[in-house]
N, C-alpha and C positions, 0 to 999 in steps of 0.2 A: 332164695338169692340162686337163680341157676347158673349165671355166669357173673364173674368178676374180673378183674385182670390178676395176671398169678402172684404179682407183689401183693397185693390185698388178700388173694386167698390164703397165703403162706402168712401175713399178719394174723388173719381171722383164726386160724389154726392156732396160732401161737397164744392169740388173747383169750382162747377158749380152751386150751389146753387141758383145764381141769374138768370140761366136759366131755371129752373124746376118751373114749374108751377101745383099747387093743384088742381086737378080734381075728380070730382065725375062722375061715371057710372048713368046715367039717364035713358037708354032705350036699352033693347037687341032686336032684331028682325031677325029673319032668313029669309034671300031674297030667300034661295034656300036649299036644303040638304046640308050642307057643306060650305054654304056661309052666314056669319054673318055679321049684321051691328049692332055696338055698339056706342051710343051716348055718349060723354063725355062732361061736361059743367064745367067752370071755369073761373078764371081773367086770361085774357091772355094780359092785358093792359101795363104790364109790359115787356113783351118781347121784347128784342133787335132786332129784324128782323121782318118785315111785311110779312104775308103768301104770296107768290107766286103759284098760282096751280100748282101742281106736285110736290111742297116741300115734304120732310116728316118729322117725329116726331120719337120720341123715349119712349121708355118705360123700365125700369128696370124691368122684370119679375120674377127676383127670386134674392138670395143672389149673384149669381156671373155671372149672363145672363141678356143682353140688346137685344132688337130688334129693328129695324126700319119698320116703316108702313107708307104708304101713305095715307093721308084722303081723302074721297070721297066729304068731305065738312067740310071747316075751314072758323067760321065767327068770327076775331079776335074781333071786338067789341061786338058781344053778346056773345062772348065766348063759342062758341058751335064748338065742334070736333066730326065727324062724321068717322069712320072708317069701311071700309069691309074688313073683315077677312076671309081667306081660311083655312078651318078647315081640314087639310091633316090628323090630328092626327099622325104625324110622328116626334115629338120632343117637347120640352118644352114650344116652343112659342104658339103651337096649344093647346096644354093643358093648358095652361096660359088663353087664350083666352076663352075657354069652361068654365073655372071657375069665368069668370066676371059675376058678378049681380048687378042689380039696388041699388043704396046706397054706392057702394064700393067706398073707397077714395085711389087714386094714385098719381103719380107725372108725369106729361107729359114734355119731354124735346124737345125744338126746337120752331119754324120749322127751317128747313135747308135742305140740301142736295144738289144733283146734278141737279136735273129736275126742269127748271122754265119754264113756260109758256112764250114764245116768243111773245109779242106782237106786235112786228115789222112784224112777218110773218102773212099772212091771209089764209093759209091753213095749219092745224095741222094735223099729221098722228104719231099715236100711236101704237105701238106693244106690246104684252106681254101676260100673259097666266092668269091662275086663282088669281094669285097673284097680278095681274095690273089692274084688274076690277073696283076698287076703283079709281084708277087713271085716268081711262078713263071716270068716272061719273064726276070727277071733271075738267078734260080738256074741257070735252065736253061742261059744263055748263059754264065755262068761254069763249070758243068759241062763244057759241049763246050770251053772254053779250057783246062780243067785236065785234059780226056780223061778225067773221069768220067761214070757213068751218073746220070741224072735219069728220076723219076718223079713225076707231080702228080696228084692226086686233088681234084677239086673238088666240092663239094655244092653245087648251083644250083637256082634254082627252075625250074620246068618251062619255062618260056617263055625260060630263058637258058642253057640245058643247051648250045645250040651254040655258044657263048662259049669252052668247052673248047679248040674248036680256033684261037681267036687266039693265045695264047701260041705262041711257036716253040719246041714241045718236047713231049715223051711225056706228055699230060695227059687224063685220061679224066674224064668228069663221072656223077654219083650224083644220084638225087633227094634232096630234104631231107624230113626226118621230124620233123615239130614236136612229136611225142609222145615219140619216143626219140631225142634229139639226136645226130648221128653215127653213127648204126645201119647206115644203106646205105653210108657210106664206110667202117665197119669191116669190112664184109662183102667189098667191093672189096678192102681192103688185105690182109685176110686169104688172099684168093685170089691176091695176087698175091705173097706172102710164101711162100706154099705152093707156086707154078709157077715163078716167074722169079727170086727172089732170090738173091744172091750168099750168101756166109758172112755171117752175120750181125753179126759185129763189124765189119765194113766199112759198115755203113750207119748214117747220121744222119738223122733225123727233123726236120723244121719245122713246127710245127702253129701254124696261125693260124687268123684268122676268127672264128667264134663262140666265145664262150669256154665253152658248156656242151657243146657239140661237142668243142672241145679236149680237156677233162677226160674225156670217154667215151673218145678215142682213144687219150689217154696211158693211161688206166687199162688198156684192153686191151693195150696194147704193154707195158705192166710185168707184167702177169698173164703174157706169153706169155714173160718173160724177158728182156727187153731191159733194158739199164740206163739209170737216168736221165739220165747223163752222154751218152747217144745221142740224147736227145730235148729240142729246143729249143722254147719256147712263148712265143707272143706272142698275146694274144686283141685282135682289132681292134674288137671290138664286142660288146656283152650286152645283151639285153632289159631295158629298164627306163632304161640308161642312154644320155645325150644325146650321147656321144662318148668316144673313149679316146684 
């Protein structure tokens, strides 16, 4: 729900007041030029859901707009949430993040969303772009904790390809192809599947980032015989839409 009338946003905030958690910005750090980590702290003890790596949270960024973000780290007991934000400077979400300062009071909604770390799988493969690097950090940390393997494939603008080294995990970068979304990532993924992959039934895929790229990768995986139950998807953005 990226944008609604102000009266509806107020009503929703009131209706779901039990799911909102007051938080404070405690730290802001630039991991790279255009990639910013923000730490939020608050009391999550009353959360109705337990955080699972891959889950998303939500903020109301102004009177009429909400945005979903995926934490790079979430410690429910300690009351700490960290998010890596891509500062593309193309919309209200990016401008909102730029304005965040230590000491600022906010309301955090969540956790929830479609992506959930599948502890039954032993091999975890994530796909995304600049908006997905925090997810890679979170999934990679959970995989290490569980004794599982992790690989991330990030399609990035050429200037941002060094960002693949920021997450603490096995992440490779590919260029973007605006004419054929996800095509370079599909080549990289297929190469990995041929050369390094374990038994196919032990793999789970998390496809995020651009909606059209997700469609292309999912089709490629299904065409290769992977089951839909092995593929989790959550688009973070789509051309022509202000936010997801």
